[in-house]
Steps between C-alpha positions, in 0.01 A plus 500: 500500500800499269574778261492418128844451348388649170562868476327750279798507258498122455127503424548770235784310331288184489211693346733639230631150422147365464401796281802448266424130478139572403608756237738246350221242476271760339766585235548130430127449447486807273781361282326165472172658397661713228701213353196275477319758286789555257615138495315420178745329260348660190574845641867416538565381142682736263582442133797626299458573128767465229623855563555441873196696618306365801124472461207335678356344183631171363665499155290421192565135403389564137763767447772402255841469661830577334737203476862564598785280383704407807815449291499867390534631858856606587589449862802684635660839528625659180860614500524874555817560301479401135813429298438795265459740795855441629767695313806306382754722670486808717770759542588671822764643730623344824413754769622297799698179534649348815761248383560357848131413547438427131194711424408837357249696296470589133302802378315418178551760221142480366287474815745659749408231753755349734545124452674269746801302373689220672849377420356161400306671217809667351692366202773767517657670803316828562559804718329834562434729200543215246263491201342155478265292287270272701176306512251490787313228679211524741590380850302491823636840602466669158709533186856369500765544230653188344755436225671834567770586241723802469451731202835611357 
């Protein structure tokens, strides 16, 4: 009589596999049974009122609605800097200027902020400690001085 090739360990592993398979089938059946109960379409409908609130009751069809003129709606982003907000000229002192690289910084007299200046934005030749009159423009990296003139 031949000895069985299956060992105790193999039998236990097979039992565990069968048990996991059965548990998986049981979970699948449980999910199906719960979805069938809550699958009613009327339970899934939600309504949104004119204020954006979600409710389970439909809106009143007899309620008077406010008419909105589509032509009066402005689409777009308003400009952040208005013409009257920008001063005509600002005064400042050149705190740093590298002539070989063509850039420097101007310290504004009123706000005491440091504003970048490039040689291309200068009308007159400038150097450190010069008093200047300038305007600013908004760039991607912040404020930049343009139309820089020396004050004599």
